[in-house]
Structure formats: C-alpha cells, structure tokens
C-alpha positions in Angstrom: 108.4 37.8 -32.5 110.7 36.2 -35.1 110.1 32.7 -33.5 106.3 32.9 -33.6 106.1 34.9 -36.8 104.1 38.0 -35.7 104.7 41.7 -35.7 104.1 43.9 -32.8 102.2 47.1 -32.7 103.5 49.1 -29.8 101.0 51.4 -28.0 101.8 54.1 -25.5 100.9 53.6 -21.8 97.7 55.4 -20.8 96.7 55.9 -24.4 93.4 54.1 -24.6 92.5 55.6 -28.0 95.3 53.5 -29.5 94.0 50.2 -28.1 90.3 50.5 -29.0 90.1 47.5 -31.3 91.6 45.1 -28.8 89.5 46.4 -26.0 86.4 46.1 -28.2 87.3 42.5 -28.9 87.6 41.7 -25.2 84.2 43.3 -24.6 82.6 41.4 -27.5 83.8 38.0 -26.1 82.8 38.8 -22.6 79.3 39.8 -23.7 78.9 36.9 -26.1 80.8 34.0 -24.4 80.6 34.8 -20.7 77.1 36.2 -20.1 75.4 34.9 -18.2 78.2 33.9 -15.9 79.1 30.3 -16.8 78.8 27.5 -14.2 80.8 24.4 -14.6 82.4 21.6 -12.6 85.3 20.8 -14.9 87.6 23.7 -16.1 89.2 21.5 -18.8 85.8 20.6 -20.2 84.6 24.2 -20.1 87.7 25.4 -21.9 87.0 22.8 -24.7 83.4 24.1 -24.9 84.6 27.7 -25.0 87.1 26.9 -27.8 84.3 25.4 -29.8 82.2 28.5 -29.3 85.1 30.7 -30.5 85.7 28.4 -33.5 82.0 28.7 -34.4 82.1 32.5 -34.0 84.7 32.7 -36.8 82.0 31.7 -39.2 80.5 35.2 -39.4 81.3 38.3 -41.4 83.8 40.8 -40.1 82.0 43.8 -38.7 83.5 46.1 -41.4 82.4 43.7 -44.1 85.9 42.6 -45.1 84.8 38.9 -45.4 84.4 36.0 -43.1 86.6 36.1 -40.0 88.0 32.6 -40.6 89.1 33.6 -44.1 90.8 36.8 -42.8 92.7 34.9 -40.2 93.8 32.3 -42.7 95.0 35.1 -45.1 97.1 36.7 -42.3 98.5 33.3 -41.4 99.5 32.6 -45.0 101.3 36.0 -45.1 103.6 35.0 -42.3 104.3 31.6 -43.7 105.8 33.1 -46.9 
C-alpha cells in the first residue's frame, strides 16, 4: 500500500452489504462494455479498444452528482501525491 500510494478498506468475508459499490461497478462495466459479448481476433487490439471505451466513460457525471468522474479520479490522485 505504501509503495503504490493507496489505502485499503477491509471488508469481512461473506458480507456482501459491505462491498456493494464495487460489485455495482463490476456490473456496470459488464453491462456497458461487454454486452453483447465481444468478438475479436486480437486480444491486444481488443484491450486497447476497451481501454479507450473506459477512458471515454470517465467523461460523464458521477451517479450521485459529485462531478465528472475524471475530475474525481484526478482529485483522489492528487491527494496521494501530497
């Protein structure tokens, strides 16, 4: 944690109510990035395409209206750099 500059938020095993926001994010990305099931010939090329989609997805408002997702991520990154 110290090397990469993040803080952990420990959850108890078998306590799904503590992990809802992470599970919701996984579901969001599955529904919005992987439906319909993608077909590709080159995994490396598809990963680049998927990364571009994720980058574009950051240009929307946070679902609770806290601001643009990219701005929120930048603010959190700046906190850890100080």
